[in-house]
MARDOMI-465496 format. One record per residue (C-alpha): residue number from 1; x, y, z. Coordinates in pm, whole numbers, plus 50000, padded with zeros to 5 digits. Layout:
N
{resi=NUM	x=X	y=Y	z=Z}
...
//
This chain:
91
{resi=1	x=51019	y=50258	z=49177}
{resi=2	x=50802	y=50425	z=49440}
{resi=3	x=50642	y=50189	z=49686}
{resi=4	x=50308	y=50366	z=49741}
{resi=5	x=50176	y=50315	z=49383}
{resi=6	x=50283	y=49950	z=49390}
{resi=7	x=50096	y=49896	z=49716}
{resi=8	x=49785	y=50068	z=49583}
{resi=9	x=49790	y=49854	z=49268}
{resi=10	x=49763	y=49536	z=49477}
{resi=11	x=49471	y=49647	z=49694}
{resi=12	x=49118	y=49538	z=49610}
{resi=13	x=48824	y=49775	z=49593}
{resi=14	x=48706	y=49664	z=49937}
{resi=15	x=49054	y=49716	z=50085}
{resi=16	x=49067	y=50063	z=49934}
{resi=17	x=48725	y=50151	z=50079}
{resi=18	x=48833	y=50035	z=50425}
{resi=19	x=49150	y=50244	z=50410}
{resi=20	x=48960	y=50552	z=50296}
{resi=21	x=48713	y=50505	z=50582}
{resi=22	x=48986	y=50444	z=50841}
{resi=23	x=49181	y=50752	z=50738}
{resi=24	x=48873	y=50974	z=50706}
{resi=25	x=48935	y=51075	z=50345}
{resi=26	x=48636	y=51245	z=50184}
{resi=27	x=48546	y=51347	z=49831}
{resi=28	x=48621	y=51024	z=49649}
{resi=29	x=48397	y=50800	z=49438}
{resi=30	x=48389	y=50479	z=49640}
{resi=31	x=48238	y=50288	z=49347}
{resi=32	x=48559	y=50319	z=49148}
{resi=33	x=48880	y=50145	z=49256}
{resi=34	x=49070	y=50368	z=49013}
{resi=35	x=48931	y=50685	z=49172}
{resi=36	x=49014	y=50561	z=49521}
{resi=37	x=49370	y=50468	z=49415}
{resi=38	x=49418	y=50812	z=49260}
{resi=39	x=49291	y=50990	z=49572}
{resi=40	x=49506	y=50783	z=49808}
{resi=41	x=49806	y=50831	z=49583}
{resi=42	x=49770	y=51211	z=49597}
{resi=43	x=49710	y=51227	z=49971}
{resi=44	x=50021	y=51328	z=50166}
{resi=45	x=49876	y=51189	z=50488}
{resi=46	x=49868	y=50835	z=50344}
{resi=47	x=50209	y=50674	z=50376}
{resi=48	x=50329	y=50333	z=50253}
{resi=49	x=50355	y=50234	z=50620}
{resi=50	x=49985	y=50316	z=50672}
{resi=51	x=49891	y=50103	z=50376}
{resi=52	x=50113	y=49809	z=50472}
{resi=53	x=49967	y=49808	z=50822}
{resi=54	x=49625	y=49730	z=50676}
{resi=55	x=49733	y=49450	z=50444}
{resi=56	x=49735	y=49072	z=50476}
{resi=57	x=50056	y=48873	z=50434}
{resi=58	x=49946	y=48742	z=50092}
{resi=59	x=49910	y=49098	z=49963}
{resi=60	x=50248	y=49195	z=50107}
{resi=61	x=50399	y=48890	z=49937}
{resi=62	x=50262	y=49013	z=49606}
{resi=63	x=50424	y=49353	z=49658}
{resi=64	x=50754	y=49183	z=49741}
{resi=65	x=50738	y=48998	z=49409}
{resi=66	x=50669	y=49318	z=49217}
{resi=67	x=50961	y=49507	z=49372}
{resi=68	x=51195	y=49209	z=49355}
{resi=69	x=51260	y=49126	z=49721}
{resi=70	x=51224	y=48792	z=49891}
{resi=71	x=50871	y=48705	z=49995}
{resi=72	x=50985	y=48447	z=50247}
{resi=73	x=50948	y=48503	z=50617}
{resi=74	x=50698	y=48639	z=50862}
{resi=75	x=50471	y=48930	z=50781}
{resi=76	x=50673	y=49173	z=50995}
{resi=77	x=50995	y=49072	z=50817}
{resi=78	x=50837	y=49137	z=50477}
{resi=79	x=50708	y=49476	z=50590}
{resi=80	x=51059	y=49557	z=50719}
{resi=81	x=51213	y=49474	z=50380}
{resi=82	x=50963	y=49693	z=50201}
{resi=83	x=51020	y=49978	z=50447}
{resi=84	x=51395	y=49952	z=50383}
{resi=85	x=51328	y=49993	z=50012}
{resi=86	x=51109	y=50296	z=50077}
{resi=87	x=51376	y=50448	z=50304}
{resi=88	x=51636	y=50394	z=50033}
{resi=89	x=51415	y=50574	z=49781}
{resi=90	x=51382	y=50879	z=50009}
{resi=91	x=51758	y=50928	z=50045}
//
């Protein structure tokens, strides 16, 4: 399971708009969460680490549940677990 699509599935429309603005991504329909998810998913300059950096702990907990890792601990610990999963997928 790739981490980037899981992360994008958890983000709200407002979160997606903020990420698109922060990363300077143009040419996407900001009215549609689905269009923003698709554009972010295709963009090579958007990494799971970029997305995790902009998320609240509650959202990161939700991702942990989806991928099957413990959601207990501090935000940085949860991000570390998810990054380990992503690193394992790249090998």
